[in-house]
VOBA-1610 file (N, C-alpha, C; in pm, whole numbers, padded with zeros to 5 digits, always signed):
BEGIN
Unk+02351-01330-00179Unk+02212-01310-00253Unk+02146-01176-00304Unk+02148-01086-00204Unk+02089-00985-00215Unk+02139-00875-00347Unk+02286-00887-00350Unk+02348-00852-00457Unk+02273-00902-00595Unk+02263-01020-00621Unk+02175-01074-00727Unk+02044-01028-00727Unk+01976-01004-00631Unk+01852-00965-00655Unk+01836-00802-00672Unk+01934-00745-00641Unk+01936-00591-00661Unk+01986-00609-00795Unk+02063-00670-00850Unk+02111-00690-00994Unk+01977-00703-01092Unk+01878-00780-01057Unk+01770-00801-01122Unk+01654-00697-01131Unk+01655-00660-01004Unk+01587-00508-00992Unk+01638-00405-01057Unk+01745-00393-01092Unk+01807-00299-01156Unk+01769-00308-01347Unk+01814-00424-01355Unk+01773-00439-01490Unk+01622-00392-01530Unk+01531-00448-01419Unk+01376-00393-01438Unk+01357-00251-01471Unk+01408-00193-01370Unk+01406-00041-01339Unk+01452+00012-01461Unk+01592+00000-01499Unk+01663+00066-01620Unk+01579+00066-01757Unk+01492-00059-01787Unk+01431-00100-01875Unk+01371+00019-01951Unk+01361+00019-02076Unk+01308+00134-02141Unk+01149+00142-02111Unk+01095-00005-02116Unk+00969+00018-02059Unk+00930+00058-01975Unk+01037+00049-01865Unk+00966+00092-01704Unk+01013+00235-01714Unk+00889+00329-01732Unk+00891+00471-01714Unk+00758+00523-01649Unk+00759+00670-01615Unk+00664+00739-01584Unk+00526+00721-01667Unk+00571+00702-01806Unk+00415+00706-01884Unk+00341+00595-01877Unk+00403+00484-01832Unk+00339+00357-01792Unk+00324+00319-01633Unk+00419+00377-01530Unk+00401+00349-01382Unk+00393+00433-01307Unk+00316+00452-01225Unk+00288+00597-01107Unk+00408+00554-01037Unk+00387+00426-00974Unk+00490+00439-00857Unk+00545+00293-00838Unk+00665+00278-00789Unk+00696+00168-00732Unk+00743+00129-00582Unk+00721+00040-00531Unk+00734-00021-00425Unk+00875-00062-00369Unk+00963+00001-00279Unk+01091-00071-00276Unk+01079-00146-00131Unk+01161-00241-00127Unk+01222-00303+00012Unk+01337-00194+00090Unk+01344-00210+00165Unk+01439-00150+00228Unk+01582-00166+00203Unk+01623-00285+00161Unk+01755-00315+00115Unk+01771-00251-00037Unk+01660-00236-00101Unk+01672-00188-00245Unk+01655-00007-00212Unk+01604+00036-00149Unk+01618+00166-00106Unk+01778+00231-00067Unk+01842+00137+00009Unk+01976+00151+00052Unk+02079+00131-00028Unk+02058+00082-00171Unk+02135+00075-00249Unk+02128+00188-00378Unk+02213+00166-00485Unk+02213+00258-00588Unk+02188+00186-00715Unk+02140+00295-00787Unk+02134+00238-00977Unk+02195+00348-01041Unk+02283+00292-01111Unk+02357+00378-01214Unk+02410+00491-01134Unk+02483+00473-01030Unk+02546+00575-00965Unk+02456+00664-00878Unk+02320+00678-00849Unk+02256+00767-00778Unk+02139+00641-00706Unk+02129+00675-00593Unk+02041+00613-00492Unk+01901+00570-00555Unk+01869+00445-00517Unk+01753+00411-00609Unk+01653+00506-00617Unk+01602+00536-00507Unk+01479+00659-00513Unk+01494+00781-00602Unk+01633+00823-00610Unk+01651+00937-00686Unk+01660+00894-00811Unk+01710+00779-00857Unk+01678+00721-00984Unk+01527+00717-01043Unk+01445+00651-00954Unk+01312+00651-01016Unk+01242+00808-01012Unk+01283+00904-00911Unk+01242+01017-00949Unk+01283+01078-01050Unk+01449+01096-01074Unk+01491+01167-01124Unk+01498+01139-01295Unk+01500+01005-01309Unk+01532+00916-01440Unk+01422+00878-01507Unk+01337+00815-01399Unk+01232+00745-01474Unk+01087+00814-01468Unk+01079+00929-01349Unk+00938+00970-01323Unk+00875+00888-01285Unk+00913+00789-01152Unk+00841+00699-01098Unk+00857+00744-00940Unk+00726+00773-00904Unk+00708+00789-00750Unk+00748+00677-00645Unk+00855+00680-00558Unk+00924+00569-00482Unk+00848+00570-00342Unk+00785+00441-00301Unk+00752+00403-00206Unk+00803+00308-00103Unk+00804+00282-00017Unk+00878+00186+00098Unk+00780+00093+00153Unk+00836-00023+00159Unk+00741-00126+00248Unk+00810-00120+00360Unk+00692-00106+00435Unk+00740-00092+00593Unk+00722-00187+00693Unk+00585-00301+00653Unk+00563-00375+00746Unk+00628-00493+00730Unk+00642-00583+00860Unk+00706-00681+00880Unk+00643-00809+00851Unk+00553-00806+00792Unk+00463-00941+00779Unk+00333-00931+00820Unk+00285-01073+00851Unk+00129-01088+00897Unk+00141-01174+01014Unk+00083-01142+01121Unk+00051-01221+01232Unk-00021-01328+01215Unk-00043-01428+01290Unk-00135-01563+01253Unk-00280-01488+01241Unk-00363-01596+01200Unk-00506-01541+01154Unk-00569-01561+01310Unk-00645-01477+01343Unk-00774-01435+01462Unk-00871-01333+01414Unk-00994-01410+01467Unk-01090-01330+01402Unk-01093-01293+01244Unk-01079-01403+01181Unk-01078-01393+01033Unk-01008-01299+00984Unk-00907-01265+01034Unk-00809-01136+00966Unk-00645-01192+01041Unk-00549-01115+00939Unk-00462-01127+00977Unk-00373-00981+01012Unk-00362-00936+01117Unk-00307-00821+01145Unk-00145-00796+01096Unk-00110-00696+01120Unk+00026-00681+01072Unk+00120-00703+01216Unk+00242-00764+01184Unk+00318-00801+01315Unk+00357-00658+01344Unk+00423-00647+01459Unk+00476-00525+01507Unk+00587-00476+01439Unk+00589-00324+01419Unk+00711-00270+01311Unk+00804-00221+01449Unk+00890-00284+01476Unk+00995-00240+01535Unk+01077-00170+01483Unk+01118-00035+01532Unk+01183+00068+01452Unk+01163+00121+01346Unk+00997+00167+01337Unk+00953+00253+01246Unk+00992+00380+01254Unk+01018+00453+01350Unk+01067+00600+01353Unk+01207+00612+01285Unk+01295+00532+01300Unk+01415+00544+01263Unk+01382+00533+01071Unk+01325+00397+01058Unk+01302+00371+00921Unk+01260+00503+00850Unk+01160+00555+00918Unk+01073+00669+00833Unk+01172+00779+00824Unk+01277+00798+00909Unk+01356+00908+00907Unk+01447+00885+00796Unk+01497+00733+00746Unk+01610+00714+00676Unk+01502+00737+00551Unk+01410+00686+00548Unk+01307+00703+00411Unk+01312+00855+00344Unk+01273+00936+00461Unk+01262+01085+00400Unk+01420+01121+00372Unk+01509+01080+00431Unk+01661+01110+00359Unk+01687+01028+00234Unk+01629+00971+00211Unk+01623+00889+00078Unk+01527+00945-00027Unk+01441+01040+00010Unk+01355+01121-00074Unk+01230+01026-00118Unk+01202+00897-00026Unk+01113+00838-00052Unk+00965+00902-00039Unk+00854+00891-00089Unk+00729+00973-00105Unk+00647+00913+00016Unk+00622+00760+00007Unk+00517+00707+00092Unk+00554+00589+00132Unk+00469+00503+00234Unk+00476+00395+00233Unk+00374+00270+00202Unk+00403+00163+00239Unk+00305+00059+00201Unk+00319-00074+00310Unk+00187-00099+00378Unk+00185-00230+00426Unk+00052-00277+00446Unk+00079-00394+00441Unk-00056-00511+00417Unk-00107-00547+00544Unk-00210-00589+00523Unk-00297-00657+00622Unk-00422-00748+00540Unk-00464-00849+00589Unk-00552-00970+00516Unk-00680-00973+00602Unk-00821-00993+00511Unk-00913-01004+00565Unk-00951-01103+00531Unk-01003-01227+00590Unk-01054-01342+00533Unk-01203-01367+00570Unk-01260-01335+00624Unk-01408-01359+00691Unk-01438-01197+00738Unk-01621-01224+00722Unk-01663-01084+00770Unk-01691-01100+00902Unk-01601-01084+00994Unk-01595-01069+01115Unk-01567-00937+01182Unk-01666-00847+01214Unk-01661-00704+01226Unk-01549-00656+01330Unk-01560-00726+01456Unk-01440-00695+01543Unk-01333-00728+01425Unk-01271-00814+01398Unk-01126-00849+01318Unk-01139-00720+01216Unk-01234-00705+01139Unk-01224-00597+01021Unk-01173-00469+01103Unk-01280-00419+01189Unk-01207-00301+01258Unk-01079-00271+01333Unk-01053-00416+01364Unk-00902-00403+01424Unk-00804-00401+01273Unk-00827-00468+01169Unk-00726-00421+01081Unk-00726-00277+01010Unk-00861-00260+01031Unk-00838-00082+00934Unk-00809+00015+01053Unk-00838-00021+01192Unk-00795+00043+01272Unk-00642+00067+01297Unk-00543-00031+01298Unk-00402-00063+01309Unk-00339-00008+01209Unk-00410-00022+01038Unk-00374+00040+00949Unk-00330+00184+00967Unk-00490+00258+01020Unk-00480+00407+01026Unk-00393+00469+01145Unk-00382+00376+01249Unk-00297+00434+01355Unk-00142+00413+01299Unk-00107+00327+01244Unk+00048+00335+01179Unk+00039+00446+01077Unk-00089+00439+00992Unk-00034+00545+00893Unk-00068+00714+00991Unk-00110+00716+01080Unk-00115+00846+01141Unk+00039+00876+01184Unk+00121+00772+01230Unk+00275+00781+01267Unk+00334+00828+01147Unk+00298+00774+01029Unk+00369+00773+00902Unk+00355+00939+00849Unk+00216+00962+00869Unk+00173+01106+00810Unk+00278+01216+00907Unk+00268+01196+01048Unk+00359+01249+01092Unk+00476+01286+01070Unk+00538+01169+01026Unk+00693+01165+00982Unk+00698+01254+00861Unk+00603+01307+00776Unk+00622+01349+00642Unk+00594+01273+00513Unk+00574+01147+00555Unk+00527+01064+00414Unk+00388+01017+00424Unk+00336+00959+00281Unk+00241+00956+00251Unk+00198+00792+00275Unk+00089+00774+00348Unk+00094+00627+00364Unk-00035+00538+00284Unk+00032+00442+00224Unk-00066+00348+00161Unk-00141+00250+00236Unk-00284+00295+00293Unk-00347+00193+00374Unk-00426+00060+00281Unk-00342-00092+00310Unk-00397-00147+00225Unk-00447-00285+00363Unk-00586-00273+00364Unk-00638-00380+00397Unk-00706-00474+00308Unk-00622-00573+00230Unk-00626-00630+00153Unk-00755-00733+00182Unk-00867-00770+00120Unk-00960-00872+00124Unk-00913-01010+00037Unk-00914-01096+00083Unk-00912-01231+00017Unk-00991-01255-00097Unk-00949-01270-00207Unk-01048-01286-00312Unk-01126-01407-00314Unk-01056-01523-00230Unk-01120-01682-00216Unk-01235-01692-00120Unk-01244-01548-00033Unk-01338-01572+00087Unk-01472-01591+00031Unk-01539-01678+00117Unk-01683-01680+00073Unk-01785-01571+00083Unk-01715-01472+00192Unk-01814-01361+00225Unk-01736-01250+00186Unk-01652-01239+00063Unk-01595-01118+00048Unk-01673-01011+00021Unk-01811-01014-00024Unk-01908-00871-00067Unk-01935-00825+00095Unk-01956-00910+00203Unk-01986-00866+00302Unk-01846-00808+00378Unk-01725-00887+00369Unk-01607-00819+00408Unk-01581-00679+00331Unk-01619-00642+00226Unk-01563-00515+00163Unk-01676-00415+00248Unk-01800-00455+00267Unk-01904-00343+00339Unk-01844-00345+00486Unk-01817-00423+00550Unk-01755-00376+00679Unk-01626-00289+00688Unk-01527-00331+00552Unk-01419-00264+00589Unk-01447-00116+00531Unk-01537-00105+00451Unk-01562+00045+00373Unk-01592+00125+00476Unk-01685+00074+00582Unk-01756+00121+00685Unk-01618+00178+00786Unk-01523+00083+00804Unk-01427+00096+00926Unk-01306+00226+00839Unk-01325+00218+00714Unk-01248+00301+00671Unk-01313+00440+00650Unk-01411+00481+00643Unk-01488+00621+00648Unk-01513+00643+00778Unk-01504+00584+00887Unk-01514+00607+01014Unk-01355+00627+01066Unk-01233+00601+01011Unk-01126+00618+01058Unk-01082+00777+00958Unk-01138+00796+00828Unk-01114+00913+00768Unk-01152+01028+00827Unk-01285+01028+00900Unk-01313+01119+01013Unk-01211+01160+01103Unk-01146+01091+01158Unk-01045+01114+01232Unk-00929+01188+01198Unk-00890+01174+01070Unk-00789+01243+01038Unk-00782+01422+01059Unk-00706+01469+01075Unk-00680+01622+01112Unk-00708+01716+00977Unk-00734+01804+00970Unk-00766+01909+00853Unk-00652+01919+00771Unk-00685+01866+00645Unk-00558+01893+00582Unk-00472+01755+00537Unk-00513+01614+00594Unk-00410+01494+00607Unk-00517+01380+00495Unk-00429+01336+00446Unk-00491+01264+00312Unk-00400+01113+00329Unk-00488+01045+00301Unk-00378+00895+00265Unk-00448+00849+00132Unk-00368+00731+00106Unk-00383+00654+00000Unk-00466+00534+00017Unk-00523+00476-00063Unk-00594+00335-00022Unk-00541+00236-00131Unk-00533+00108-00081Unk-00468-00030-00195Unk-00593-00110-00169Unk-00695-00127-00244Unk-00790-00227-00197Unk-00834-00324-00324Unk-00874-00420-00280Unk-00879-00571-00390Unk-01003-00503-00474Unk-01018-00567-00597Unk-01147-00509-00670Unk-01223-00555-00611Unk-01372-00476-00606Unk-01486-00519-00505Unk-01587-00604-00602Unk-01655-00682-00568Unk-01763-00725-00614Unk-01858-00662-00697Unk-01905-00542-00632Unk-01985-00440-00665Unk-01905-00326-00746Unk-01991-00284-00877Unk-01918-00190-00940Unk-01943-00060-00880Unk-01848+00010-00836Unk-01830+00146-00805Unk-01871+00146-00662Unk-01826+00054-00623Unk-01838+00027-00450Unk-01771+00126-00392Unk-01664+00139-00414Unk-01542+00249-00345Unk-01564+00399-00378Unk-01671+00429-00480Unk-01667+00547-00548Unk-01685+00656-00418Unk-01721+00650-00333Unk-01711+00748-00241Unk-01610+00779-00161Unk-01522+00693-00147Unk-01372+00677-00128Unk-01291+00735-00221Unk-01308+00727-00347Unk-01243+00796-00443Unk-01274+00907-00455Unk-01385+00987-00419Unk-01429+01111-00457Unk-01363+01161-00299Unk-01361+01115-00197Unk-01325+01208-00059Unk-01239+01272-00068Unk-01223+01384-00025Unk-01116+01494-00014Unk-00998+01443+00084Unk-01025+01332+00131Unk-00917+01309+00239Unk-00854+01158+00166Unk-00868+01123+00059Unk-00791+01033-00017Unk-00746+01112-00111Unk-00607+01059-00132Unk-00535+01123-00245Unk-00547+01030-00363Unk-00540+00913-00358Unk-00594+00795-00457Unk-00586+00655-00429Unk-00698+00608-00486Unk-00723+00494-00464Unk-00647+00415-00590Unk-00596+00286-00546Unk-00534+00213-00636Unk-00588+00036-00616Unk-00639-00016-00715Unk-00641-00140-00732Unk-00528-00234-00710Unk-00593-00340-00595Unk-00498-00471-00609Unk-00585-00563-00644Unk-00515-00626-00739Unk-00582-00754-00813Unk-00508-00850-00818Unk-00393-00863-00734Unk-00320-00998-00713Unk-00433-01121-00727Unk-00391-01260-00768Unk-00462-01351-00775Unk-00580-01378-00884Unk-00602-01247-00954Unk-00716-01240-01062Unk-00621-01251-01206Unk-00668-01329-01286Unk-00649-01324-01444Unk-00627-01190-01478Unk-00530-01172-01596Unk-00504-01024-01648Unk-00664-00990-01716Unk-00708-01090-01756Unk-00855-01041-01848Unk-00962-01009-01733Unk-00953-01081-01635Unk-01064-01077-01515Unk-01043-00930-01441Unk-00921-00907-01439Unk-00887-00773-01378Unk-00914-00644-01474Unk-00875-00687-01569Unk-00904-00554-01661Unk-01062-00538-01707Unk-01146-00632-01680Unk-01260-00632-01703Unk-01342-00576-01586Unk-01286-00615-01440Unk-01322-00554-01331Unk-01285-00404-01311Unk-01165-00360-01356Unk-01124-00205-01349Unk-01263-00156-01438Unk-01253-00199-01545Unk-01334-00113-01669Unk-01480-00105-01612
//
């Protein structure tokens, strides 16, 4: 089955439409990272042929919902996985949590966990994408975003001098809501999380 999946991913990545002129980065599963595309490692192919930055998905899924959020499950063997990622020329990592309700303690727990693991990723020499996803169907979405932004700003202050992270955030209800994060010297880049929205609405929100 994994062979078939890799064949499908290879067809996508080797397509002429898939290149750094349109795509900044690609998130790989560990199994994809371990495989080759046209005779070279998957990450090497992305870097050398496509000009696309490779990231590795490191989380092991979501825990059951508590306090209106879903934390990440424990990531066993993270250290060895990060070492392998470095050896495969991976640039950074991706890990996802979910926020469903405006519970301050729950949201703080999500963001704190993201930054705690992100710190380990930074120490390993990789760039963490911090991804505390806000459920777009939450009736408290705007309030969730405010609490999450405060928690992110608090954690950014704890980073050591020179350390930076990336953020992957659900498109907010309020225009320019994350402008302070975009402008922060501790943020390498903020990317939009738009899953669940139609193409028309996500393009409208981004613009």
